[in-house]
Backbone atoms as SQL, in Angstrom:
CREATE TABLE atoms (id INTEGER PRIMARY KEY, chain TEXT, resi INTEGER, resn TEXT, atom TEXT, x REAL, y REAL, z REAL);
INSERT INTO atoms VALUES
  (1, 'A', 1, 'MET', 'N', 0.851, -1.167, 0.000),
  (2, 'A', 1, 'MET', 'CA', 0.000, 0.000, 0.000),
  (3, 'A', 1, 'MET', 'C', 0.905, 1.240, 0.000),
  (4, 'A', 2, 'THR', 'N', 0.575, 2.225, -0.865),
  (5, 'A', 2, 'THR', 'CA', 1.380, 3.442, -0.930),
  (6, 'A', 2, 'THR', 'C', 1.184, 4.275, 0.325),
  (7, 'A', 3, 'GLU', 'N', 2.131, 5.166, 0.567),
  (8, 'A', 3, 'GLU', 'CA', 2.066, 6.022, 1.757),
  (9, 'A', 3, 'GLU', 'C', 0.822, 6.905, 1.735),
  (10, 'A', 4, 'GLY', 'N', 0.477, 7.488, 0.568),
  (11, 'A', 4, 'GLY', 'CA', -0.708, 8.339, 0.450),
  (12, 'A', 4, 'GLY', 'C', -1.981, 7.572, 0.756),
  (13, 'A', 5, 'LEU', 'N', -2.091, 6.354, 0.244),
  (14, 'A', 5, 'LEU', 'CA', -3.266, 5.525, 0.492),
  (15, 'A', 5, 'LEU', 'C', -3.347, 5.150, 1.970),
  (16, 'A', 6, 'ARG', 'N', -2.207, 4.845, 2.559),
  (17, 'A', 6, 'ARG', 'CA', -2.163, 4.511, 3.986),
  (18, 'A', 6, 'ARG', 'C', -2.682, 5.682, 4.829),
  (19, 'A', 7, 'GLU', 'N', -2.269, 6.912, 4.469),
  (20, 'A', 7, 'GLU', 'CA', -2.720, 8.087, 5.197),
  (21, 'A', 7, 'GLU', 'C', -4.229, 8.270, 5.065),
  (22, 'A', 8, 'LEU', 'N', -4.768, 8.022, 3.876),
  (23, 'A', 8, 'LEU', 'CA', -6.217, 8.129, 3.672),
  (24, 'A', 8, 'LEU', 'C', -6.971, 7.106, 4.513),
  (25, 'A', 9, 'VAL', 'N', -6.454, 5.900, 4.566),
  (26, 'A', 9, 'VAL', 'CA', -7.086, 4.842, 5.365),
  (27, 'A', 9, 'VAL', 'C', -7.046, 5.220, 6.842),
  (28, 'A', 10, 'ASP', 'N', -5.900, 5.732, 7.301),
  (29, 'A', 10, 'ASP', 'CA', -5.780, 6.152, 8.702),
  (30, 'A', 10, 'ASP', 'C', -6.740, 7.290, 9.020),
  (31, 'A', 11, 'LEU', 'N', -6.850, 8.270, 8.113),
  (32, 'A', 11, 'LEU', 'CA', -7.758, 9.389, 8.325),
  (33, 'A', 11, 'LEU', 'C', -9.208, 8.914, 8.368),
  (34, 'A', 12, 'ALA', 'N', -9.580, 8.010, 7.485),
  (35, 'A', 12, 'ALA', 'CA', -10.943, 7.470, 7.486),
  (36, 'A', 12, 'ALA', 'C', -11.236, 6.757, 8.801),
  (37, 'A', 13, 'ALA', 'N', -10.256, 6.022, 9.315),
  (38, 'A', 13, 'ALA', 'CA', -10.437, 5.338, 10.593),
  (39, 'A', 13, 'ALA', 'C', -10.619, 6.351, 11.729),
  (40, 'A', 14, 'GLU', 'N', -9.827, 7.423, 11.721),
  (41, 'A', 14, 'GLU', 'CA', -9.959, 8.454, 12.749),
  (42, 'A', 14, 'GLU', 'C', -11.329, 9.122, 12.689),
  (43, 'A', 15, 'LEU', 'N', -11.788, 9.428, 11.478),
  (44, 'A', 15, 'LEU', 'CA', -13.100, 10.047, 11.325),
  (45, 'A', 15, 'LEU', 'C', -14.202, 9.120, 11.816),
  (46, 'A', 16, 'GLY', 'N', -14.074, 7.835, 11.527),
  (47, 'A', 16, 'GLY', 'CA', -15.060, 6.870, 11.999),
  (48, 'A', 16, 'GLY', 'C', -15.072, 6.774, 13.511),
  (49, 'A', 17, 'ASP', 'N', -13.891, 6.762, 14.125),
  (50, 'A', 17, 'ASP', 'CA', -13.791, 6.730, 15.585),
  (51, 'A', 17, 'ASP', 'C', -14.404, 7.981, 16.202),
  (52, 'A', 18, 'ALA', 'N', -14.122, 9.127, 15.609),
  (53, 'A', 18, 'ALA', 'CA', -14.653, 10.390, 16.146),
  (54, 'A', 18, 'ALA', 'C', -16.171, 10.430, 16.029),
  (55, 'A', 19, 'ALA', 'N', -16.702, 9.915, 14.945),
  (56, 'A', 19, 'ALA', 'CA', -18.153, 9.924, 14.755),
  (57, 'A', 19, 'ALA', 'C', -18.844, 9.020, 15.768),
  (58, 'A', 20, 'ALA', 'N', -18.172, 7.948, 16.164),
  (59, 'A', 20, 'ALA', 'CA', -18.768, 7.000, 17.101),
  (60, 'A', 20, 'ALA', 'C', -18.584, 7.424, 18.558),
  (61, 'A', 21, 'ALA', 'N', -17.685, 8.387, 18.794),
  (62, 'A', 21, 'ALA', 'CA', -17.397, 8.794, 20.169),
  (63, 'A', 21, 'ALA', 'C', -18.599, 9.499, 20.781),
  (64, 'A', 22, 'PRO', 'N', -18.870, 9.204, 22.069),
  (65, 'A', 22, 'PRO', 'CA', -19.980, 9.889, 22.746),
  (66, 'A', 22, 'PRO', 'C', -19.619, 11.345, 23.012),
  (67, 'A', 23, 'GLY', 'N', -20.627, 12.143, 23.233),
  (68, 'A', 23, 'GLY', 'CA', -20.400, 13.544, 23.578),
  (69, 'A', 23, 'GLY', 'C', -21.209, 14.460, 22.691),
  (70, 'A', 24, 'PRO', 'N', -21.346, 15.697, 23.121),
  (71, 'A', 24, 'PRO', 'CA', -22.152, 16.653, 22.356),
  (72, 'A', 24, 'PRO', 'C', -21.488, 17.018, 21.048),
  (73, 'A', 25, 'ARG', 'N', -22.271, 17.133, 20.030),
  (74, 'A', 25, 'ARG', 'CA', -21.789, 17.535, 18.716),
  (75, 'A', 25, 'ARG', 'C', -22.746, 18.565, 18.147),
  (76, 'A', 26, 'SER', 'N', -22.199, 19.529, 17.465),
  (77, 'A', 26, 'SER', 'CA', -23.018, 20.517, 16.788),
  (78, 'A', 26, 'SER', 'C', -23.073, 20.107, 15.326),
  (79, 'A', 27, 'ARG', 'N', -24.215, 19.639, 14.909),
  (80, 'A', 27, 'ARG', 'CA', -24.370, 19.165, 13.533),
  (81, 'A', 27, 'ARG', 'C', -25.600, 19.792, 12.923),
  (82, 'A', 28, 'VAL', 'N', -25.635, 19.772, 11.627),
  (83, 'A', 28, 'VAL', 'CA', -26.818, 20.249, 10.933),
  (84, 'A', 28, 'VAL', 'C', -27.932, 19.243, 11.184),
  (85, 'A', 29, 'GLU', 'N', -29.032, 19.715, 11.718),
  (86, 'A', 29, 'GLU', 'CA', -30.166, 18.855, 12.020),
  (87, 'A', 29, 'GLU', 'C', -31.131, 18.880, 10.842),
  (88, 'A', 30, 'LEU', 'N', -31.311, 17.748, 10.214),
  (89, 'A', 30, 'LEU', 'CA', -32.242, 17.643, 9.098),
  (90, 'A', 30, 'LEU', 'C', -33.450, 16.820, 9.536),
  (91, 'A', 31, 'ASP', 'N', -34.228, 17.396, 10.421),
  (92, 'A', 31, 'ASP', 'CA', -35.452, 16.794, 10.909),
  (93, 'A', 31, 'ASP', 'C', -36.498, 16.848, 9.802),
  (94, 'A', 32, 'PRO', 'N', -37.125, 15.714, 9.449),
  (95, 'A', 32, 'PRO', 'CA', -38.126, 15.722, 8.382),
  (96, 'A', 32, 'PRO', 'C', -39.248, 16.722, 8.619),
  (97, 'A', 33, 'GLU', 'N', -39.542, 17.003, 9.884),
  (98, 'A', 33, 'GLU', 'CA', -40.601, 17.947, 10.209),
  (99, 'A', 33, 'GLU', 'C', -40.155, 19.396, 10.042),
  (100, 'A', 34, 'ASP', 'N', -38.860, 19.637, 10.072),
  (101, 'A', 34, 'ASP', 'CA', -38.347, 21.004, 10.008),
  (102, 'A', 34, 'ASP', 'C', -37.133, 21.078, 9.091),
  (103, 'A', 35, 'VAL', 'N', -37.296, 20.590, 7.889),
  (104, 'A', 35, 'VAL', 'CA', -36.190, 20.547, 6.932),
  (105, 'A', 35, 'VAL', 'C', -35.734, 21.960, 6.565),
  (106, 'A', 36, 'GLY', 'N', -36.636, 22.922, 6.580),
  (107, 'A', 36, 'GLY', 'CA', -36.280, 24.295, 6.245),
  (108, 'A', 36, 'GLY', 'C', -35.243, 24.870, 7.187),
  (109, 'A', 37, 'ARG', 'N', -35.381, 24.587, 8.473),
  (110, 'A', 37, 'ARG', 'CA', -34.428, 25.096, 9.460),
  (111, 'A', 37, 'ARG', 'C', -33.051, 24.464, 9.252),
  (112, 'A', 38, 'GLY', 'N', -33.016, 23.160, 9.009),
  (113, 'A', 38, 'GLY', 'CA', -31.744, 22.478, 8.778),
  (114, 'A', 38, 'GLY', 'C', -31.057, 22.983, 7.522),
  (115, 'A', 39, 'LEU', 'N', -31.834, 23.201, 6.486),
  (116, 'A', 39, 'LEU', 'CA', -31.264, 23.728, 5.241),
  (117, 'A', 39, 'LEU', 'C', -30.765, 25.153, 5.462),
  (118, 'A', 40, 'ALA', 'N', -31.535, 25.963, 6.193),
  (119, 'A', 40, 'ALA', 'CA', -31.111, 27.330, 6.498),
  (120, 'A', 40, 'ALA', 'C', -29.814, 27.305, 7.303),
  (121, 'A', 41, 'GLN', 'N', -29.702, 26.374, 8.246),
  (122, 'A', 41, 'GLN', 'CA', -28.489, 26.263, 9.056),
  (123, 'A', 41, 'GLN', 'C', -27.283, 25.971, 8.164),
  (124, 'A', 42, 'LEU', 'N', -27.441, 25.061, 7.229),
  (125, 'A', 42, 'LEU', 'CA', -26.347, 24.707, 6.328),
  (126, 'A', 42, 'LEU', 'C', -25.963, 25.886, 5.436),
  (127, 'A', 43, 'VAL', 'N', -26.948, 26.528, 4.834),
  (128, 'A', 43, 'VAL', 'CA', -26.681, 27.652, 3.934),
  (129, 'A', 43, 'VAL', 'C', -26.054, 28.818, 4.693),
  (130, 'A', 44, 'LEU', 'N', -26.599, 29.144, 5.862),
  (131, 'A', 44, 'LEU', 'CA', -26.045, 30.252, 6.638),
  (132, 'A', 44, 'LEU', 'C', -24.636, 29.945, 7.144),
  (133, 'A', 45, 'THR', 'N', -24.349, 28.695, 7.422),
  (134, 'A', 45, 'THR', 'CA', -22.999, 28.304, 7.821),
  (135, 'A', 45, 'THR', 'C', -22.021, 28.574, 6.687),
  (136, 'A', 46, 'ILE', 'N', -22.396, 28.211, 5.485),
  (137, 'A', 46, 'ILE', 'CA', -21.530, 28.441, 4.321),
  (138, 'A', 46, 'ILE', 'C', -21.357, 29.939, 4.076),
  (139, 'A', 47, 'VAL', 'N', -22.442, 30.692, 4.166),
  (140, 'A', 47, 'VAL', 'CA', -22.365, 32.145, 3.969),
  (141, 'A', 47, 'VAL', 'C', -21.462, 32.772, 5.032),
  (142, 'A', 48, 'GLU', 'N', -21.592, 32.343, 6.280),
  (143, 'A', 48, 'GLU', 'CA', -20.766, 32.888, 7.361),
  (144, 'A', 48, 'GLU', 'C', -19.293, 32.563, 7.141),
  (145, 'A', 49, 'LEU', 'N', -19.001, 31.361, 6.701),
  (146, 'A', 49, 'LEU', 'CA', -17.622, 30.988, 6.416),
  (147, 'A', 49, 'LEU', 'C', -17.055, 31.868, 5.301),
  (148, 'A', 50, 'LEU', 'N', -17.816, 32.061, 4.238),
  (149, 'A', 50, 'LEU', 'CA', -17.368, 32.914, 3.134),
  (150, 'A', 50, 'LEU', 'C', -17.222, 34.369, 3.588),
  (151, 'A', 51, 'ARG', 'N', -18.129, 34.838, 4.426),
  (152, 'A', 51, 'ARG', 'CA', -18.044, 36.207, 4.934),
  (153, 'A', 51, 'ARG', 'C', -16.745, 36.417, 5.709),
  (154, 'A', 52, 'GLN', 'N', -16.413, 35.456, 6.557),
  (155, 'A', 52, 'GLN', 'CA', -15.178, 35.572, 7.335),
  (156, 'A', 52, 'GLN', 'C', -13.949, 35.572, 6.435),
  (157, 'A', 53, 'LEU', 'N', -13.950, 34.726, 5.415),
  (158, 'A', 53, 'LEU', 'CA', -12.817, 34.691, 4.488),
  (159, 'A', 53, 'LEU', 'C', -12.682, 36.006, 3.728),
  (160, 'A', 54, 'MET', 'N', -13.803, 36.548, 3.259),
  (161, 'A', 54, 'MET', 'CA', -13.779, 37.816, 2.532),
  (162, 'A', 54, 'MET', 'C', -13.347, 38.961, 3.442),
  (163, 'A', 55, 'GLU', 'N', -13.798, 38.930, 4.684),
  (164, 'A', 55, 'GLU', 'CA', -13.413, 39.972, 5.635),
  (165, 'A', 55, 'GLU', 'C', -11.914, 39.940, 5.900),
  (166, 'A', 56, 'ARG', 'N', -11.352, 38.762, 6.056),
  (167, 'A', 56, 'ARG', 'CA', -9.898, 38.645, 6.272),
  (168, 'A', 56, 'ARG', 'C', -9.123, 39.174, 5.070),
  (169, 'A', 57, 'GLN', 'N', -9.617, 38.858, 3.870),
  (170, 'A', 57, 'GLN', 'CA', -8.963, 39.343, 2.658),
  (171, 'A', 57, 'GLN', 'C', -9.041, 40.871, 2.594),
  (172, 'A', 58, 'ALA', 'N', -10.188, 41.444, 2.937),
  (173, 'A', 58, 'ALA', 'CA', -10.346, 42.896, 2.924),
  (174, 'A', 58, 'ALA', 'C', -9.385, 43.545, 3.923),
  (175, 'A', 59, 'ILE', 'N', -9.241, 42.948, 5.098),
  (176, 'A', 59, 'ILE', 'CA', -8.320, 43.489, 6.103),
  (177, 'A', 59, 'ILE', 'C', -6.891, 43.452, 5.596),
  (178, 'A', 60, 'ARG', 'N', -6.506, 42.347, 4.968),
  (179, 'A', 60, 'ARG', 'CA', -5.153, 42.253, 4.400),
  (180, 'A', 60, 'ARG', 'C', -4.922, 43.349, 3.362),
  (181, 'A', 61, 'ARG', 'N', -5.933, 43.583, 2.515),
  (182, 'A', 61, 'ARG', 'CA', -5.799, 44.618, 1.484),
  (183, 'A', 61, 'ARG', 'C', -5.726, 46.009, 2.101),
  (184, 'A', 62, 'MET', 'N', -6.494, 46.249, 3.167),
  (185, 'A', 62, 'MET', 'CA', -6.441, 47.545, 3.841),
  (186, 'A', 62, 'MET', 'C', -5.069, 47.756, 4.473),
  (187, 'A', 63, 'GLU', 'N', -4.565, 46.708, 5.129),
  (188, 'A', 63, 'GLU', 'CA', -3.265, 46.823, 5.783),
  (189, 'A', 63, 'GLU', 'C', -2.128, 47.010, 4.792),
  (190, 'A', 64, 'SER', 'N', -2.279, 46.458, 3.597),
  (191, 'A', 64, 'SER', 'CA', -1.230, 46.602, 2.584),
  (192, 'A', 64, 'SER', 'C', -1.341, 47.925, 1.828),
  (193, 'A', 65, 'GLY', 'N', -2.424, 48.659, 2.055),
  (194, 'A', 65, 'GLY', 'CA', -2.581, 49.966, 1.437),
  (195, 'A', 65, 'GLY', 'C', -3.023, 49.931, -0.016),
  (196, 'A', 66, 'THR', 'N', -3.642, 48.835, -0.441),
  (197, 'A', 66, 'THR', 'CA', -4.056, 48.722, -1.846),
  (198, 'A', 66, 'THR', 'C', -5.478, 49.201, -2.090),
  (199, 'A', 67, 'LEU', 'N', -6.154, 49.678, -1.058),
  (200, 'A', 67, 'LEU', 'CA', -7.524, 50.171, -1.209),
  (201, 'A', 67, 'LEU', 'C', -7.568, 51.677, -0.989),
  (202, 'A', 68, 'THR', 'N', -8.446, 52.328, -1.718),
  (203, 'A', 68, 'THR', 'CA', -8.668, 53.756, -1.492),
  (204, 'A', 68, 'THR', 'C', -9.556, 53.924, -0.256),
  (205, 'A', 69, 'ASP', 'N', -9.628, 55.132, 0.241),
  (206, 'A', 69, 'ASP', 'CA', -10.497, 55.407, 1.392),
  (207, 'A', 69, 'ASP', 'C', -11.951, 55.077, 1.043),
  (208, 'A', 70, 'GLU', 'N', -12.360, 55.406, -0.171),
  (209, 'A', 70, 'GLU', 'CA', -13.736, 55.125, -0.611),
  (210, 'A', 70, 'GLU', 'C', -14.001, 53.618, -0.644),
  (211, 'A', 71, 'GLN', 'N', -13.047, 52.838, -1.130),
  (212, 'A', 71, 'GLN', 'CA', -13.207, 51.385, -1.170),
  (213, 'A', 71, 'GLN', 'C', -13.281, 50.801, 0.233),
  (214, 'A', 72, 'GLU', 'N', -12.457, 51.318, 1.132),
  (215, 'A', 72, 'GLU', 'CA', -12.494, 50.844, 2.518),
  (216, 'A', 72, 'GLU', 'C', -13.847, 51.144, 3.150),
  (217, 'A', 73, 'GLU', 'N', -14.368, 52.343, 2.899),
  (218, 'A', 73, 'GLU', 'CA', -15.679, 52.721, 3.434),
  (219, 'A', 73, 'GLU', 'C', -16.770, 51.814, 2.892),
  (220, 'A', 74, 'ARG', 'N', -16.751, 51.549, 1.590),
  (221, 'A', 74, 'ARG', 'CA', -17.756, 50.669, 0.974),
  (222, 'A', 74, 'ARG', 'C', -17.675, 49.258, 1.528),
  (223, 'A', 75, 'LEU', 'N', -16.453, 48.748, 1.696),
  (224, 'A', 75, 'LEU', 'CA', -16.292, 47.403, 2.258),
  (225, 'A', 75, 'LEU', 'C', -16.836, 47.338, 3.685),
  (226, 'A', 76, 'GLY', 'N', -16.504, 48.332, 4.488),
  (227, 'A', 76, 'GLY', 'CA', -16.995, 48.355, 5.870),
  (228, 'A', 76, 'GLY', 'C', -18.508, 48.363, 5.920),
  (229, 'A', 77, 'LEU', 'N', -19.126, 49.200, 5.092),
  (230, 'A', 77, 'LEU', 'CA', -20.587, 49.284, 5.046),
  (231, 'A', 77, 'LEU', 'C', -21.197, 47.960, 4.572),
  (232, 'A', 78, 'THR', 'N', -20.576, 47.355, 3.579),
  (233, 'A', 78, 'THR', 'CA', -21.073, 46.071, 3.054),
  (234, 'A', 78, 'THR', 'C', -21.026, 44.986, 4.125),
  (235, 'A', 79, 'PHE', 'N', -19.922, 44.909, 4.863),
  (236, 'A', 79, 'PHE', 'CA', -19.807, 43.883, 5.901),
  (237, 'A', 79, 'PHE', 'C', -20.778, 44.147, 7.053),
  (238, 'A', 80, 'MET', 'N', -21.024, 45.423, 7.377),
  (239, 'A', 80, 'MET', 'CA', -21.998, 45.738, 8.428),
  (240, 'A', 80, 'MET', 'C', -23.402, 45.306, 8.002),
  (241, 'A', 81, 'ARG', 'N', -23.765, 45.589, 6.759),
  (242, 'A', 81, 'ARG', 'CA', -25.093, 45.201, 6.269),
  (243, 'A', 81, 'ARG', 'C', -25.232, 43.691, 6.197),
  (244, 'A', 82, 'LEU', 'N', -24.175, 43.022, 5.784),
  (245, 'A', 82, 'LEU', 'CA', -24.216, 41.551, 5.727),
  (246, 'A', 82, 'LEU', 'C', -24.400, 40.974, 7.127),
  (247, 'A', 83, 'ALA', 'N', -23.698, 41.519, 8.109),
  (248, 'A', 83, 'ALA', 'CA', -23.839, 41.038, 9.491),
  (249, 'A', 83, 'ALA', 'C', -25.270, 41.251, 9.989),
  (250, 'A', 84, 'GLU', 'N', -25.853, 42.395, 9.664),
  (251, 'A', 84, 'GLU', 'CA', -27.234, 42.669, 10.070),
  (252, 'A', 84, 'GLU', 'C', -28.200, 41.673, 9.423),
  (253, 'A', 85, 'ARG', 'N', -28.003, 41.422, 8.141),
  (254, 'A', 85, 'ARG', 'CA', -28.888, 40.496, 7.422),
  (255, 'A', 85, 'ARG', 'C', -28.725, 39.069, 7.943),
  (256, 'A', 86, 'MET', 'N', -27.503, 38.670, 8.251),
  (257, 'A', 86, 'MET', 'CA', -27.267, 37.338, 8.817),
  (258, 'A', 86, 'MET', 'C', -27.995, 37.208, 10.157),
  (259, 'A', 87, 'GLU', 'N', -27.953, 38.256, 10.979),
  (260, 'A', 87, 'GLU', 'CA', -28.653, 38.228, 12.267),
  (261, 'A', 87, 'GLU', 'C', -30.158, 38.077, 12.054),
  (262, 'A', 88, 'GLU', 'N', -30.707, 38.794, 11.080),
  (263, 'A', 88, 'GLU', 'CA', -32.133, 38.680, 10.783),
  (264, 'A', 88, 'GLU', 'C', -32.490, 37.255, 10.361),
  (265, 'A', 89, 'LEU', 'N', -31.684, 36.674, 9.499),
  (266, 'A', 89, 'LEU', 'CA', -31.969, 35.316, 9.015),
  (267, 'A', 89, 'LEU', 'C', -31.817, 34.279, 10.126),
  (268, 'A', 90, 'ARG', 'N', -30.770, 34.422, 10.963),
  (269, 'A', 90, 'ARG', 'CA', -30.608, 33.495, 12.091),
  (270, 'A', 90, 'ARG', 'C', -31.814, 33.588, 13.012),
  (271, 'A', 91, 'SER', 'N', -32.244, 34.806, 13.291),
  (272, 'A', 91, 'SER', 'CA', -33.399, 35.016, 14.161),
  (273, 'A', 91, 'SER', 'C', -34.660, 34.405, 13.553),
  (274, 'A', 92, 'HIS', 'N', -34.850, 34.607, 12.261),
  (275, 'A', 92, 'HIS', 'CA', -36.027, 34.069, 11.575),
  (276, 'A', 92, 'HIS', 'C', -36.113, 32.549, 11.690),
  (277, 'A', 93, 'PHE', 'N', -34.966, 31.879, 11.606),
  (278, 'A', 93, 'PHE', 'CA', -34.943, 30.418, 11.659),
  (279, 'A', 93, 'PHE', 'C', -34.638, 29.883, 13.060),
  (280, 'A', 94, 'GLY', 'N', -34.541, 30.771, 14.043),
  (281, 'A', 94, 'GLY', 'CA', -34.298, 30.335, 15.415),
  (282, 'A', 94, 'GLY', 'C', -32.910, 29.760, 15.618),
  (283, 'A', 95, 'LEU', 'N', -31.915, 30.340, 14.966),
  (284, 'A', 95, 'LEU', 'CA', -30.540, 29.859, 15.056),
  (285, 'A', 95, 'LEU', 'C', -29.682, 30.860, 15.814),
  (286, 'A', 96, 'THR', 'N', -28.674, 30.357, 16.496),
  (287, 'A', 96, 'THR', 'CA', -27.702, 31.200, 17.179),
  (288, 'A', 96, 'THR', 'C', -26.398, 31.171, 16.391),
  (289, 'A', 97, 'PRO', 'N', -25.486, 32.101, 16.648),
  (290, 'A', 97, 'PRO', 'CA', -24.188, 32.041, 15.969),
  (291, 'A', 97, 'PRO', 'C', -23.483, 30.701, 16.213),
  (292, 'A', 98, 'GLU', 'N', -23.655, 30.141, 17.399),
  (293, 'A', 98, 'GLU', 'CA', -23.018, 28.843, 17.702),
  (294, 'A', 98, 'GLU', 'C', -23.588, 27.715, 16.835),
  (295, 'A', 99, 'ASP', 'N', -24.857, 27.832, 16.426),
  (296, 'A', 99, 'ASP', 'CA', -25.462, 26.815, 15.558),
  (297, 'A', 99, 'ASP', 'C', -24.761, 26.742, 14.206),
  (298, 'A', 100, 'LEU', 'N', -24.072, 27.813, 13.829),
  (299, 'A', 100, 'LEU', 'CA', -23.385, 27.848, 12.535),
  (300, 'A', 100, 'LEU', 'C', -21.945, 27.371, 12.640),
  (301, 'A', 101, 'ASN', 'N', -21.485, 27.076, 13.839),
  (302, 'A', 101, 'ASN', 'CA', -20.119, 26.635, 14.061),
  (303, 'A', 101, 'ASN', 'C', -20.107, 25.115, 14.224),
  (304, 'A', 102, 'LEU', 'N', -20.145, 24.417, 13.119),
  (305, 'A', 102, 'LEU', 'CA', -20.278, 22.960, 13.131),
  (306, 'A', 102, 'LEU', 'C', -19.026, 22.265, 13.628),
  (307, 'A', 103, 'ASP', 'N', -19.207, 21.118, 14.255),
  (308, 'A', 103, 'ASP', 'CA', -18.115, 20.288, 14.739),
  (309, 'A', 103, 'ASP', 'C', -17.709, 19.357, 13.598),
  (310, 'A', 104, 'LEU', 'N', -16.446, 19.448, 13.185),
  (311, 'A', 104, 'LEU', 'CA', -15.938, 18.613, 12.095),
  (312, 'A', 104, 'LEU', 'C', -15.130, 17.437, 12.624),
  (313, 'A', 105, 'GLY', 'N', -15.440, 17.021, 13.816),
  (314, 'A', 105, 'GLY', 'CA', -14.762, 15.857, 14.405),
  (315, 'A', 105, 'GLY', 'C', -13.302, 16.161, 14.677),
  (316, 'A', 106, 'PRO', 'N', -12.399, 15.296, 14.191),
  (317, 'A', 106, 'PRO', 'CA', -10.974, 15.483, 14.491),
  (318, 'A', 106, 'PRO', 'C', -10.402, 16.758, 13.887),
  (319, 'A', 107, 'LEU', 'N', -11.107, 17.371, 12.953),
  (320, 'A', 107, 'LEU', 'CA', -10.624, 18.601, 12.355),
  (321, 'A', 107, 'LEU', 'C', -10.936, 19.815, 13.221),
  (322, 'A', 108, 'GLY', 'N', -11.792, 19.643, 14.227),
  (323, 'A', 108, 'GLY', 'CA', -12.151, 20.733, 15.117),
  (324, 'A', 108, 'GLY', 'C', -13.420, 21.444, 14.675),
  (325, 'A', 109, 'ARG', 'N', -13.628, 22.628, 15.227),
  (326, 'A', 109, 'ARG', 'CA', -14.792, 23.435, 14.908),
  (327, 'A', 109, 'ARG', 'C', -14.577, 24.115, 13.566),
  (328, 'A', 110, 'LEU', 'N', -15.661, 24.367, 12.864),
  (329, 'A', 110, 'LEU', 'CA', -15.597, 24.991, 11.544),
  (330, 'A', 110, 'LEU', 'C', -15.007, 26.386, 11.622),
  (331, 'A', 111, 'MET', 'N', -15.473, 27.168, 12.585),
  (332, 'A', 111, 'MET', 'CA', -15.011, 28.560, 12.691),
  (333, 'A', 111, 'MET', 'C', -14.464, 28.852, 14.057);
């Protein structure tokens, strides 16, 4: 067995062990009675992850001086509005910020 394949097999075993381990886990709940909430949780988690990545990139660009004052102002306003809209959507679906921070097992928390 090649070294790369061995590593994949070991990782799969670790993931299986972590999934079977007892303890609280934050996962997307896809209850047949409330599929909309579970889908909203998944979509909002992805949006939040992308928002954080874009925000970090914007900060790097601001620190490097590649943005004009007008661009910095627009970015700040955009991120504030996005945060407000995310709060509205979380509230609408009864989700907390922690609900969007999924447990990825041995990889740790998503955010």
